[in-house]
Backbone of each chain as ProteinMPNN parsed JSONL, in Angstrom:
{"seq_chain_A": "MPPSMEPAPCKPLFFDVALNHVKFPDLEDKIEPVRGGISGVVKSMLNWRRK", "coords_chain_A": {"N_chain_A": [[13.609, -50.551, 35.444], [14.08, -47.987, 32.981], [12.67, -47.8, 29.681], [14.475, -48.423, 26.599], [16.11, -45.892, 24.709], [14.764, -44.372, 21.772], [15.338, -43.249, 18.556], [13.323, -40.653, 17.371], [11.399, -39.168, 14.6], [11.885, -35.76, 13.87], [9.617, -32.947, 13.903], [9.018, -31.533, 10.766], [10.238, -28.318, 9.692], [7.83, -25.947, 8.736], [6.659, -23.471, 6.732], [4.449, -20.445, 6.994], [3.425, -19.329, 4.15], [1.077, -18.173, 2.954], [-0.022, -16.105, 4.303], [1.27, -13.875, 3.515], [-0.276, -13.285, 1.461], [-2.466, -12.158, 2.42], [-3.483, -9.088, 2.069], [-3.674, -5.451, 1.913], [-6.313, -3.817, 0.278], [-6.359, -2.321, -3.019], [-6.147, 1.201, -2.737], [-5.693, 3.484, -4.058], [-7.875, 4.884, -5.617], [-9.512, 5.79, -3.845], [-7.995, 7.722, -2.149], [-7.302, 9.495, -4.257], [-9.954, 10.57, -5.618], [-11.501, 10.074, -8.894], [-12.135, 12.747, -10.56], [-15.033, 14.172, -12.197], [-15.529, 14.986, -15.838], [-13.248, 15.859, -18.713], [-10.488, 16.389, -17.729], [-10.342, 14.969, -15.385], [-10.408, 12.371, -16.389], [-8.034, 12.387, -17.994], [-6.174, 12.895, -16.024], [-6.329, 10.579, -14.379], [-5.694, 8.756, -16.284], [-2.966, 9.342, -16.622], [-1.925, 8.837, -14.148], [-2.491, 6.101, -13.95], [-0.535, 5.372, -15.825], [1.865, 5.964, -14.708], [1.875, 4.005, -12.671]], "CA_chain_A": [[14.426, -50.226, 34.206], [13.233, -47.295, 31.807], [12.659, -48.145, 28.237], [15.486, -47.911, 25.782], [15.927, -44.713, 23.852], [14.633, -44.649, 20.51], [15.23, -42.073, 17.717], [12.052, -40.218, 16.64], [11.616, -38.206, 13.626], [11.516, -34.436, 14.395], [8.608, -32.145, 13.182], [9.839, -30.713, 9.979], [9.959, -26.819, 9.71], [6.921, -25.522, 7.747], [6.312, -21.957, 6.754], [3.074, -19.934, 6.646], [3.637, -18.394, 3.172], [-0.261, -17.711, 2.598], [-0.152, -14.905, 5.113], [1.858, -12.849, 2.651], [-1.313, -12.906, 0.413], [-3.378, -11.334, 3.155], [-2.951, -7.668, 1.8], [-4.509, -4.286, 1.844], [-6.963, -3.611, -1.259], [-5.796, -1.027, -3.625], [-6.829, 2.421, -2.152], [-5.65, 4.862, -4.916], [-9.15, 5.618, -6.18], [-10.087, 6.31, -2.501], [-7.206, 8.64, -2.073], [-7.429, 10.501, -5.282], [-11.204, 10.155, -6.414], [-11.367, 10.394, -10.149], [-13.114, 13.841, -10.691], [-15.991, 14.095, -13.532], [-14.822, 15.971, -16.805], [-12.326, 15.209, -19.402], [-9.316, 16.622, -16.968], [-10.176, 14.001, -14.534], [-10.036, 11.243, -17.175], [-6.657, 12.402, -18.44], [-5.209, 12.867, -14.966], [-6.309, 9.275, -13.902], [-4.899, 7.906, -17.294], [-1.683, 9.489, -16.283], [-1.861, 8.162, -12.834], [-2.348, 4.785, -14.39], [0.626, 5.038, -16.618], [2.96, 6.142, -13.73], [2.049, 3.007, -11.716]], "C_chain_A": [[13.491, -49.307, 33.329], [13.493, -48.118, 30.646], [13.749, -47.794, 27.639], [15.302, -46.878, 24.949], [15.783, -45.074, 22.519], [14.581, -43.353, 19.694], [13.662, -41.835, 17.063], [12.209, -39.103, 15.576], [11.038, -36.776, 14.185], [10.462, -33.797, 13.445], [9.22, -31.403, 12.181], [9.089, -29.27, 10.12], [8.921, -26.709, 8.432], [6.508, -24.045, 7.858], [4.878, -21.567, 6.499], [3.284, -18.774, 5.291], [2.341, -17.637, 2.668], [-0.44, -16.396, 3.265], [0.268, -13.717, 4.179], [0.712, -12.352, 1.436], [-2.548, -12.241, 0.998], [-2.984, -9.87, 2.882], [-4.08, -6.674, 1.787], [-5.207, -4.316, 0.246], [-6.303, -2.526, -1.856], [-6.756, 0.148, -3.267], [-6.658, 3.733, -3.088], [-7.0, 5.519, -5.182], [-9.713, 6.255, -4.831], [-9.345, 7.698, -2.11], [-7.178, 9.787, -3.036], [-8.833, 10.261, -6.129], [-11.046, 10.903, -7.789], [-12.504, 11.545, -10.206], [-13.861, 13.647, -12.186], [-15.167, 15.063, -14.676], [-13.604, 15.172, -17.45], [-10.853, 15.294, -18.757], [-9.014, 15.443, -16.237], [-9.821, 12.703, -15.195], [-8.591, 11.21, -17.445], [-5.707, 12.209, -17.144], [-5.264, 11.273, -14.476], [-5.628, 8.439, -14.873], [-3.291, 8.103, -16.993], [-1.095, 8.95, -15.162], [-1.513, 6.707, -13.189], [-0.987, 4.307, -15.012], [1.83, 5.053, -15.713], [2.892, 4.863, -12.767], [2.881, 1.956, -12.314]], "O_chain_A": [[12.37, -49.674, 32.974], [14.366, -48.984, 30.597], [14.213, -46.735, 28.062], [14.227, -46.89, 24.35], [16.496, -45.946, 22.023], [13.86, -42.432, 20.077], [13.014, -42.663, 16.423], [13.066, -38.226, 15.692], [9.98, -36.663, 14.804], [10.46, -34.124, 12.258], [10.015, -30.55, 12.576], [7.934, -29.029, 10.471], [9.126, -27.256, 7.349], [6.097, -23.519, 8.892], [4.154, -22.31, 5.837], [3.289, -17.556, 5.472], [2.469, -16.59, 2.033], [-1.092, -15.563, 2.638], [-0.402, -12.685, 4.14], [0.8, -11.357, 0.716], [-3.486, -11.835, 0.311], [-2.054, -9.454, 3.573], [-5.257, -7.012, 1.666], [-4.644, -4.777, -0.747], [-5.651, -1.78, -1.124], [-7.968, 0.081, -3.469], [-7.295, 4.776, -2.943], [-7.14, 6.716, -4.929], [-10.383, 7.284, -4.913], [-10.012, 8.682, -1.79], [-7.042, 10.942, -2.633], [-8.762, 9.778, -7.259], [-10.593, 12.044, -7.891], [-13.67, 11.272, -9.919], [-13.33, 13.071, -13.135], [-14.249, 15.799, -14.316], [-13.074, 14.171, -16.969], [-10.019, 14.458, -19.106], [-7.919, 14.88, -16.254], [-9.006, 11.958, -14.651], [-7.927, 10.203, -17.199], [-4.684, 11.524, -17.169], [-4.184, 10.753, -14.193], [-4.997, 7.462, -14.469], [-2.486, 7.179, -17.106], [0.089, 8.616, -15.135], [-0.471, 6.165, -12.823], [-0.443, 3.22, -14.817], [2.744, 4.25, -15.901], [3.882, 4.677, -12.06], [3.178, 0.957, -11.659]]}, "seq_chain_B": "MSKPGDPNILPPLYKNLKECDQNGDYEKAIRIANRILKEFPNEDRALKCKIVCLIQNSRFHEALALIDGYSGGENITFEKAYCLYRVNKFSESLAALQGLSAQELRVKELKAQLFYRLEKYDECFNLYGDIIKNTNDDYEAERSTNYSAALACLKIDGDTKTVSDH", "coords_chain_B": {"N_chain_B": [[-12.771, 22.848, 10.235], [-14.459, 19.6, 9.634], [-17.54, 18.704, 8.932], [-19.789, 16.351, 10.48], [-19.918, 13.225, 8.549], [-19.102, 14.249, 6.213], [-17.889, 13.753, 3.255], [-15.155, 14.563, 2.332], [-13.466, 14.162, 4.231], [-12.422, 11.737, 3.779], [-10.519, 11.091, 1.558], [-7.783, 11.976, 2.946], [-7.857, 10.291, 5.111], [-7.708, 7.592, 4.049], [-5.327, 7.845, 2.888], [-3.771, 8.113, 5.064], [-4.396, 5.524, 5.946], [-3.12, 3.787, 4.113], [-0.498, 4.572, 4.376], [0.058, 3.638, 7.152], [-0.033, 0.821, 6.422], [1.988, 0.424, 4.835], [3.993, 0.833, 6.63], [3.676, -1.005, 8.313], [2.079, -0.663, 10.606], [-0.358, -1.93, 12.035], [-2.16, -1.581, 14.194], [-2.59, 1.242, 14.347], [-3.687, 1.607, 12.033], [-6.077, 0.117, 12.347], [-7.463, 1.832, 14.062], [-7.959, 3.953, 12.427], [-9.301, 3.017, 10.395], [-11.515, 2.526, 11.871], [-12.432, 4.978, 12.474], [-13.169, 5.863, 9.881], [-15.202, 4.081, 9.455], [-17.103, 4.587, 11.556], [-18.201, 7.013, 10.792], [-18.9, 6.49, 8.176], [-20.407, 3.832, 7.637], [-20.874, 2.137, 5.456], [-18.611, 2.097, 4.073], [-16.942, -0.032, 2.36], [-14.21, -0.734, 1.639], [-12.763, 0.212, 3.586], [-13.562, -1.349, 5.665], [-12.604, -3.79, 4.92], [-9.856, -3.316, 4.767], [-9.52, -3.147, 7.592], [-10.073, -5.769, 8.415], [-7.879, -7.144, 7.305], [-5.943, -5.942, 8.677], [-6.6, -6.981, 11.432], [-6.176, -9.674, 10.891], [-3.423, -9.766, 10.384], [-2.571, -9.034, 12.756], [-2.922, -11.207, 14.242], [-5.49, -11.446, 15.236], [-7.659, -13.499, 14.883], [-10.363, -14.364, 15.627], [-11.868, -12.031, 15.771], [-11.506, -11.049, 13.261], [-13.042, -12.862, 11.99], [-15.575, -12.772, 12.945], [-16.318, -10.241, 11.996], [-16.328, -10.754, 9.25], [-18.233, -12.8, 9.009], [-20.472, -11.323, 9.507], [-20.62, -9.559, 7.331], [-21.923, -8.266, 4.312], [-21.167, -6.903, 2.115], [-19.844, -5.578, -0.919], [-17.184, -6.112, -1.309], [-14.595, -8.463, -1.965], [-14.019, -10.878, 0.271], [-13.288, -13.608, 0.746], [-10.927, -15.176, 0.483], [-9.8, -14.113, 2.921], [-11.341, -14.956, 4.623], [-11.216, -17.743, 4.27], [-8.381, -17.875, 5.119], [-8.362, -17.109, 7.825], [-9.991, -19.291, 8.991], [-8.314, -21.286, 8.525], [-6.139, -20.465, 10.34], [-7.59, -20.858, 12.743], [-7.719, -23.446, 12.965], [-9.842, -24.829, 11.543], [-9.887, -26.515, 9.139], [-11.056, -28.159, 7.171], [-13.306, -26.533, 6.733], [-12.077, -24.173, 5.801], [-10.981, -25.06, 3.593], [-13.35, -25.498, 2.084], [-14.315, -22.84, 1.98], [-12.593, -21.889, 0.009], [-13.425, -22.857, -2.176], [-14.896, -21.025, -3.396], [-13.381, -19.317, -4.887], [-11.069, -18.969, -7.77], [-9.279, -21.928, -8.555], [-7.011, -21.519, -9.766], [-5.575, -19.218, -8.986], [-2.689, -17.948, -7.318], [-2.614, -17.448, -4.537], [-4.652, -19.065, -3.593], [-3.884, -21.604, -4.219], [-1.503, -21.557, -2.585], [-2.581, -21.429, 0.067], [-3.992, -23.762, 0.009], [-2.234, -25.735, -0.372], [-0.984, -25.609, 2.296], [-3.147, -26.103, 3.828], [-3.588, -28.758, 2.957], [-1.288, -29.981, 4.071], [-1.628, -29.644, 6.947], [-3.946, -31.272, 7.074], [-2.998, -33.518, 6.906], [-2.623, -34.681, 4.226], [-0.401, -35.404, 2.537], [0.372, -36.2, 0.129], [-1.051, -34.717, -1.924], [-0.409, -32.221, -0.932], [2.321, -32.317, -1.591], [2.459, -32.485, -4.319], [1.123, -30.194, -4.962], [2.795, -28.216, -4.303], [4.996, -28.713, -5.996], [3.879, -27.679, -8.328], [3.459, -25.176, -7.672], [5.98, -24.143, -7.052], [7.233, -24.222, -9.467], [5.954, -22.717, -11.041], [6.253, -19.953, -9.967], [8.242, -17.211, -9.038], [9.538, -15.449, -6.89], [10.142, -13.698, -3.711], [9.836, -15.907, -1.942], [10.596, -18.231, -2.481], [12.565, -19.885, -1.027], [11.099, -20.55, 1.402], [8.957, -21.882, 0.325], [10.22, -24.218, -0.719], [11.226, -25.272, 1.466], [8.787, -26.154, 2.76], [7.886, -27.845, 0.837], [9.729, -29.978, 1.169], [9.213, -30.733, 3.721], [6.732, -31.732, 3.423], [7.505, -33.8, 1.88], [9.154, -35.243, 3.547], [7.071, -36.08, 5.537], [5.684, -37.776, 3.731], [7.56, -39.712, 3.282], [7.853, -40.821, 5.808], [5.269, -42.0, 6.096], [5.724, -44.007, 4.297], [6.038, -43.596, 1.487], [7.556, -43.573, -1.752], [8.681, -41.326, -3.016], [10.817, -38.992, -4.673], [12.573, -35.834, -4.545], [13.676, -35.121, -6.666], [12.078, -35.997, -8.744], [10.568, -33.908, -9.459]], "CA_chain_B": [[-13.101, 21.526, 10.831], [-15.417, 19.073, 8.593], [-18.781, 18.329, 9.54], [-19.818, 14.771, 10.355], [-20.557, 12.681, 7.346], [-18.481, 15.126, 5.056], [-16.901, 12.808, 2.407], [-14.051, 15.238, 2.155], [-12.553, 13.6, 5.043], [-12.1, 10.357, 3.314], [-9.03, 10.758, 0.921], [-6.663, 11.966, 3.769], [-7.832, 9.094, 5.854], [-7.415, 6.533, 3.323], [-3.926, 8.206, 2.64], [-2.971, 7.623, 6.258], [-4.444, 4.079, 6.159], [-2.233, 3.339, 3.324], [0.906, 4.7, 5.12], [0.277, 2.514, 8.135], [0.097, -0.52, 5.858], [3.392, 0.47, 4.23], [4.794, 0.922, 7.845], [3.26, -2.16, 9.2], [1.458, -0.246, 11.849], [-1.725, -2.196, 11.793], [-2.98, -1.083, 15.207], [-3.04, 2.461, 14.118], [-4.56, 1.414, 10.756], [-7.364, -0.333, 12.827], [-8.069, 3.045, 14.656], [-8.096, 4.993, 11.215], [-10.472, 2.247, 9.832], [-12.795, 2.592, 12.686], [-12.806, 6.321, 12.359], [-13.797, 5.831, 8.524], [-16.447, 3.151, 9.59], [-17.989, 5.262, 12.434], [-19.023, 8.126, 9.865], [-19.371, 5.86, 6.874], [-20.498, 2.444, 7.912], [-20.909, 1.404, 4.184], [-17.059, 2.096, 3.529], [-16.425, -1.572, 2.487], [-12.855, -0.815, 1.522], [-12.184, 0.518, 5.083], [-13.782, -2.647, 6.439], [-11.579, -4.797, 4.369], [-8.436, -3.009, 5.448], [-9.583, -3.579, 8.811], [-10.136, -7.397, 8.504], [-6.535, -7.526, 6.906], [-5.254, -5.605, 9.978], [-6.905, -7.95, 12.384], [-5.474, -10.866, 10.687], [-2.142, -9.412, 10.473], [-2.077, -8.989, 14.299], [-3.336, -12.453, 14.601], [-6.809, -11.369, 15.89], [-8.536, -14.119, 13.837], [-11.648, -14.655, 15.934], [-12.578, -10.906, 15.7], [-11.818, -10.78, 12.097], [-14.183, -13.922, 11.415], [-16.845, -12.189, 13.409], [-16.649, -9.219, 10.976], [-16.488, -11.441, 7.905], [-19.533, -13.465, 8.986], [-21.608, -10.296, 9.651], [-20.357, -8.795, 6.151], [-22.645, -8.589, 3.176], [-21.064, -5.887, 1.108], [-19.332, -5.702, -2.429], [-15.639, -6.434, -1.332], [-14.506, -9.901, -1.981], [-13.249, -11.211, 1.198], [-13.389, -15.061, 0.768], [-9.6, -15.581, 0.786], [-9.48, -13.669, 4.03], [-12.312, -15.748, 5.529], [-10.297, -18.942, 4.351], [-7.251, -17.839, 5.875], [-8.835, -17.035, 9.242], [-10.358, -20.687, 9.231], [-6.919, -21.884, 8.662], [-5.682, -20.127, 11.444], [-8.17, -21.383, 14.013], [-7.818, -24.806, 12.881], [-11.047, -25.193, 10.897], [-9.297, -26.844, 7.819], [-12.205, -28.394, 6.132], [-14.11, -25.338, 6.4], [-11.29, -23.392, 5.114], [-10.939, -25.581, 2.024], [-14.712, -25.411, 1.34], [-14.515, -21.451, 1.527], [-11.591, -21.711, -1.146], [-14.219, -23.334, -3.455], [-15.563, -19.877, -4.038], [-12.292, -18.759, -5.632], [-10.377, -19.788, -8.89], [-8.127, -22.762, -8.122], [-5.55, -21.104, -10.552], [-4.819, -18.141, -8.078], [-1.529, -18.448, -6.569], [-2.732, -17.478, -3.093], [-5.362, -19.949, -3.412], [-2.848, -22.823, -4.275], [-0.674, -21.659, -1.456], [-3.28, -21.825, 1.139], [-4.556, -25.105, -0.075], [-0.946, -26.473, 0.016], [-0.857, -25.607, 3.569], [-4.396, -26.968, 4.379], [-3.343, -30.39, 2.653], [-0.379, -30.52, 4.957], [-2.378, -29.821, 8.044], [-4.897, -32.381, 7.059], [-2.017, -34.773, 6.595], [-2.769, -35.124, 2.79], [0.909, -35.161, 2.269], [0.635, -36.523, -1.28], [-1.654, -33.56, -2.413], [0.468, -31.042, -0.569], [3.72, -32.447, -2.332], [2.099, -32.255, -5.677], [0.851, -28.756, -5.301], [4.018, -27.446, -4.118], [5.745, -28.791, -7.225], [3.141, -26.88, -9.146], [3.602, -23.58, -7.242], [7.362, -23.669, -7.228], [7.549, -24.404, -10.85], [5.216, -21.446, -11.614], [6.552, -18.688, -9.246], [9.58, -16.559, -9.034], [9.399, -14.272, -5.976], [10.949, -13.687, -2.496], [9.549, -16.813, -0.872], [10.963, -19.639, -2.913], [13.175, -20.714, 0.097], [10.192, -20.974, 2.246], [8.243, -22.949, -0.329], [11.141, -25.305, -0.809], [11.168, -26.035, 2.952], [7.421, -26.677, 2.836], [7.942, -28.99, -0.106], [10.605, -30.833, 1.764], [8.429, -31.216, 4.743], [5.693, -32.545, 2.917], [8.177, -35.198, 1.312], [9.604, -36.106, 4.815], [5.92, -36.667, 6.107], [5.388, -38.857, 2.817], [8.486, -40.81, 3.673], [7.592, -41.508, 7.071], [4.101, -42.592, 5.69], [5.955, -45.122, 3.505], [5.83, -43.33, 0.182], [8.827, -43.603, -2.407], [8.916, -40.204, -4.034], [12.134, -38.297, -4.386], [12.519, -34.531, -4.98], [14.277, -34.997, -8.251], [11.112, -36.237, -9.761], [9.984, -32.624, -9.827]], "C_chain_B": [[-14.318, 20.953, 9.762], [-16.497, 18.701, 9.446], [-19.052, 16.896, 9.416], [-20.66, 14.352, 9.2], [-19.906, 13.524, 6.087], [-17.418, 14.147, 4.336], [-15.378, 13.276, 2.231], [-12.832, 14.748, 3.127], [-11.978, 12.133, 4.626], [-10.761, 10.279, 2.771], [-7.951, 10.933, 1.837], [-6.78, 10.814, 4.753], [-7.439, 7.837, 5.121], [-5.83, 6.579, 3.213], [-3.228, 7.681, 3.984], [-3.09, 6.042, 6.618], [-3.3, 3.474, 5.067], [-0.655, 3.529, 3.699], [1.187, 3.691, 6.264], [0.5, 1.18, 7.491], [1.574, -0.684, 5.332], [4.303, 0.354, 5.552], [4.569, -0.235, 8.68], [2.576, -1.777, 10.403], [0.059, -0.592, 11.88], [-2.593, -1.822, 12.88], [-3.392, 0.184, 15.007], [-3.903, 2.449, 12.867], [-6.032, 0.878, 11.301], [-8.181, 0.887, 13.411], [-8.527, 3.889, 13.499], [-9.294, 4.314, 10.576], [-11.665, 2.443, 10.578], [-13.364, 3.8, 12.625], [-13.775, 6.456, 10.996], [-15.3, 5.314, 8.777], [-17.491, 3.93, 10.421], [-18.862, 6.27, 11.493], [-19.744, 7.541, 8.791], [-19.543, 4.335, 6.909], [-20.593, 1.51, 6.65], [-19.563, 1.691, 3.307], [-16.653, 0.712, 3.258], [-15.077, -1.563, 2.355], [-12.217, -0.713, 2.89], [-12.329, -0.856, 5.756], [-12.821, -3.77, 5.934], [-10.336, -4.512, 4.8], [-8.506, -3.367, 6.927], [-9.492, -5.054, 9.307], [-8.663, -7.677, 8.281], [-5.656, -7.05, 8.165], [-5.265, -6.619, 11.181], [-6.002, -9.186, 12.279], [-3.794, -10.726, 10.755], [-1.53, -9.416, 11.876], [-2.65, -10.187, 14.802], [-4.567, -12.522, 15.692], [-7.919, -12.114, 15.067], [-9.928, -14.4, 14.184], [-12.476, -13.208, 15.694], [-12.718, -10.551, 14.223], [-12.848, -11.658, 11.431], [-15.408, -13.291, 11.846], [-17.415, -11.176, 12.408], [-16.94, -9.669, 9.661], [-17.863, -12.047, 8.136], [-20.656, -12.363, 9.009], [-21.474, -9.464, 8.251], [-21.241, -9.254, 5.077], [-22.341, -7.587, 2.079], [-20.366, -6.291, -0.139], [-17.877, -6.284, -2.498], [-15.601, -8.015, -1.277], [-13.41, -10.16, -0.737], [-13.137, -12.955, 1.556], [-11.964, -15.604, 1.026], [-9.428, -15.254, 2.28], [-10.154, -14.487, 5.03], [-11.494, -17.227, 5.661], [-9.198, -19.079, 5.276], [-7.34, -17.83, 7.416], [-9.4, -18.427, 9.726], [-9.234, -21.498, 9.458], [-6.187, -21.793, 9.852], [-6.216, -20.632, 12.864], [-8.472, -22.861, 13.891], [-9.142, -25.647, 12.05], [-10.579, -25.573, 9.364], [-10.134, -27.171, 6.744], [-12.911, -27.151, 5.741], [-13.473, -24.279, 5.498], [-11.256, -23.705, 3.581], [-12.285, -25.371, 1.36], [-14.936, -23.713, 0.93], [-13.709, -21.205, 0.305], [-12.346, -21.996, -2.423], [-14.68, -22.112, -4.253], [-14.563, -18.914, -4.924], [-11.629, -19.606, -6.796], [-9.152, -20.54, -8.38], [-6.717, -22.434, -8.7], [-4.954, -19.816, -9.741], [-3.776, -18.645, -7.239], [-2.001, -18.545, -5.088], [-3.729, -18.497, -2.763], [-4.742, -21.413, -3.354], [-2.168, -22.886, -2.969], [-1.42, -21.991, -0.238], [-3.656, -23.151, 1.185], [-3.355, -26.032, 0.184], [-0.799, -26.627, 1.478], [-1.978, -26.383, 4.384], [-4.078, -28.446, 4.174], [-2.289, -30.853, 3.727], [-0.954, -30.412, 6.268], [-3.292, -30.87, 8.211], [-4.197, -33.659, 6.753], [-2.197, -35.415, 5.351], [-1.466, -34.688, 2.102], [1.238, -35.198, 0.648], [0.106, -35.205, -2.289], [-0.733, -32.358, -2.142], [1.834, -31.091, -1.451], [3.503, -31.915, -3.82], [1.902, -30.69, -5.833], [1.983, -27.834, -5.113], [4.926, -27.57, -5.149], [5.234, -27.992, -8.194], [3.657, -25.476, -8.821], [5.088, -23.374, -7.486], [7.845, -23.433, -8.617], [7.069, -22.932, -11.616], [5.355, -19.999, -10.881], [7.975, -18.292, -9.2], [9.428, -15.213, -8.182], [10.469, -14.611, -4.759], [10.703, -14.974, -1.497], [9.727, -18.204, -1.448], [11.596, -20.56, -1.779], [12.088, -21.417, 1.048], [9.26, -22.231, 1.726], [8.945, -24.144, -0.372], [11.093, -26.07, 0.487], [9.949, -26.719, 3.016], [7.4, -27.927, 2.129], [8.702, -30.05, 0.558], [9.996, -31.437, 3.007], [7.42, -32.118, 4.502], [6.288, -34.054, 2.386], [8.564, -36.013, 2.544], [8.342, -36.746, 5.288], [5.637, -37.742, 5.26], [6.227, -40.005, 3.139], [8.247, -41.52, 4.968], [6.357, -42.222, 6.926], [4.333, -43.715, 4.834], [6.13, -44.841, 1.99], [7.344, -43.356, -0.49], [9.304, -42.471, -3.231], [10.233, -39.587, -3.699], [11.78, -36.768, -4.897], [12.822, -34.206, -6.327], [13.139, -35.248, -9.292], [10.515, -34.928, -10.319], [11.009, -31.484, -10.494]], "O_chain_B": [[-15.024, 21.752, 9.146], [-16.316, 18.407, 10.628], [-18.656, 16.245, 8.449], [-21.738, 14.845, 8.869], [-20.366, 13.307, 4.966], [-16.318, 13.851, 4.804], [-14.488, 12.454, 2.013], [-11.626, 14.875, 2.915], [-11.095, 11.569, 5.273], [-9.899, 9.577, 3.3], [-7.04, 10.117, 1.696], [-5.724, 10.383, 5.215], [-6.771, 7.027, 5.764], [-5.132, 5.582, 3.399], [-2.256, 6.926, 3.956], [-2.288, 5.399, 7.295], [-2.618, 2.545, 5.5], [0.232, 2.748, 3.355], [2.229, 3.044, 6.373], [1.262, 0.409, 8.074], [2.216, -1.733, 5.399], [5.366, -0.258, 5.443], [5.242, -0.42, 9.694], [2.492, -2.637, 11.28], [-0.766, 0.314, 11.766], [-3.79, -1.714, 12.613], [-4.521, 0.459, 15.412], [-4.793, 3.288, 12.733], [-7.053, 1.213, 10.701], [-9.402, 0.951, 13.27], [-9.55, 4.55, 13.675], [-10.251, 5.009, 10.235], [-12.758, 2.525, 10.018], [-14.587, 3.92, 12.692], [-14.874, 7.01, 11.001], [-16.326, 5.901, 8.433], [-18.661, 3.945, 10.041], [-20.093, 6.259, 11.508], [-20.879, 7.869, 8.447], [-18.812, 3.637, 6.206], [-20.422, 0.295, 6.75], [-19.492, 1.534, 2.088], [-15.886, 0.263, 4.109], [-14.539, -2.466, 2.996], [-11.294, -1.438, 3.262], [-11.388, -1.42, 6.315], [-12.353, -4.587, 6.727], [-9.655, -5.441, 5.234], [-7.517, -3.885, 7.445], [-8.963, -5.433, 10.352], [-8.15, -8.466, 9.075], [-4.746, -7.761, 8.59], [-4.265, -7.012, 11.781], [-5.294, -9.654, 13.171], [-3.078, -11.63, 11.186], [-0.365, -9.698, 12.158], [-2.895, -10.141, 16.008], [-4.676, -13.289, 16.649], [-8.912, -11.531, 14.631], [-10.723, -14.663, 13.282], [-13.68, -13.271, 15.442], [-13.695, -9.927, 13.811], [-13.459, -11.27, 10.436], [-16.334, -13.286, 11.035], [-18.583, -11.155, 12.021], [-17.737, -9.049, 8.956], [-18.702, -11.708, 7.301], [-21.738, -12.626, 8.485], [-22.356, -8.62, 8.098], [-21.373, -10.459, 4.862], [-23.162, -7.414, 1.179], [-20.344, -7.503, -0.358], [-17.424, -6.828, -3.505], [-16.42, -8.7, -0.663], [-12.246, -9.759, -0.745], [-12.894, -13.348, 2.698], [-11.875, -16.529, 1.834], [-8.891, -16.139, 2.946], [-9.661, -14.71, 6.135], [-11.189, -17.769, 6.723], [-9.006, -20.028, 6.035], [-6.547, -18.427, 8.145], [-9.246, -18.679, 10.921], [-9.138, -22.287, 10.398], [-5.658, -22.766, 10.39], [-5.523, -20.786, 13.869], [-9.32, -23.43, 14.578], [-9.29, -26.868, 12.017], [-10.967, -24.85, 8.446], [-10.061, -26.67, 5.622], [-13.07, -26.802, 4.572], [-14.087, -23.631, 4.65], [-11.432, -22.936, 2.635], [-12.337, -25.088, 0.163], [-15.522, -23.323, -0.079], [-14.105, -20.324, -0.458], [-12.038, -21.526, -3.518], [-14.832, -22.11, -5.474], [-14.957, -17.923, -5.54], [-11.66, -20.836, -6.749], [-8.18, -19.974, -7.879], [-5.63, -22.866, -8.318], [-3.787, -19.496, -9.968], [-3.922, -19.638, -6.527], [-1.819, -19.584, -4.454], [-3.713, -18.869, -1.59], [-5.098, -22.25, -2.525], [-2.149, -23.905, -2.279], [-0.926, -22.83, 0.516], [-3.68, -23.744, 2.264], [-3.488, -27.02, 0.906], [-0.498, -27.737, 1.916], [-1.773, -27.11, 5.356], [-4.264, -29.272, 5.068], [-2.383, -31.973, 4.23], [-0.66, -31.433, 6.891], [-3.479, -31.381, 9.315], [-4.767, -34.691, 6.4], [-1.973, -36.624, 5.274], [-1.421, -33.792, 1.259], [2.057, -34.502, 0.047], [0.77, -34.794, -3.24], [-0.359, -31.61, -3.046], [2.346, -30.079, -1.928], [4.228, -31.093, -4.379], [2.46, -30.042, -6.719], [2.073, -26.776, -5.735], [5.704, -26.631, -5.325], [6.04, -27.523, -8.998], [4.206, -24.756, -9.654], [5.408, -22.389, -8.151], [8.705, -22.6, -8.904], [7.661, -22.285, -12.48], [4.645, -19.044, -11.195], [8.841, -19.156, -9.34], [9.233, -14.11, -8.692], [11.35, -15.471, -4.776], [11.287, -15.057, -0.417], [9.132, -19.186, -1.006], [11.255, -21.729, -1.603], [12.162, -22.594, 1.399], [8.912, -23.219, 2.374], [8.332, -25.167, -0.068], [10.947, -27.29, 0.562], [9.992, -27.908, 3.33], [6.984, -28.963, 2.648], [8.191, -31.165, 0.459], [10.269, -32.599, 3.305], [7.203, -33.117, 5.187], [5.704, -35.135, 2.461], [8.366, -37.225, 2.62], [8.408, -37.96, 5.48], [5.311, -38.777, 5.841], [5.755, -41.135, 3.267], [8.455, -42.725, 5.105], [6.275, -43.193, 7.678], [3.379, -44.436, 4.544], [6.358, -45.798, 1.25], [8.296, -43.158, 0.265], [10.214, -42.611, -4.048], [10.702, -39.658, -2.563], [10.783, -36.564, -5.59], [12.37, -33.274, -6.992], [13.187, -34.832, -10.45], [10.04, -34.856, -11.452], [10.574, -30.382, -10.825]]}, "name": "protein", "num_of_chains": 2, "seq": "MPPSMEPAPCKPLFFDVALNHVKFPDLEDKIEPVRGGISGVVKSMLNWRRKMSKPGDPNILPPLYKNLKECDQNGDYEKAIRIANRILKEFPNEDRALKCKIVCLIQNSRFHEALALIDGYSGGENITFEKAYCLYRVNKFSESLAALQGLSAQELRVKELKAQLFYRLEKYDECFNLYGDIIKNTNDDYEAERSTNYSAALACLKIDGDTKTVSDH"}
């Protein structure tokens, strides 16, 4: 005789939300290096404003 | 043609790297990061990008090998903790998270998942209560599911909490 059937709790669904926090670092300063002088400073401020 | 070691090649390569990230093309991103690192081994930012790519493509052991050999200035503590979580080294992952602020959302989020895997359902449940109360983004449904999972496991263990308490 096989043993009688018993209900068993199913494994709850569980999501990996933390993976969404594994992200690229900011690369803007690498793409457009801030050049020296006042024009560079103004340009970087304008870029910053646009973000 | 640029000479080897010419830093002028970097901005376009980083631009390509960013585009790959936006498109989710992490294999191509790894090739670009490798190209940067071949000529500029101290380009920490490219290395961090490569680590993120490896993680996104589930290559956790390779990512951990890079992380363990790293001594540069980029903060890769969270990435290390995440890799340890994915290779089932839960206690080591928790220990790594000690190096970051407990108030950071990403830290709370990974910690909650670690508590679940460590079967610390009470801590997991309480932490999700806190996270859900303090966040408003696209992952609310996933977090609620995890919150319910923690509650279900607590119930199986004989606790008497209810979701409406929170």
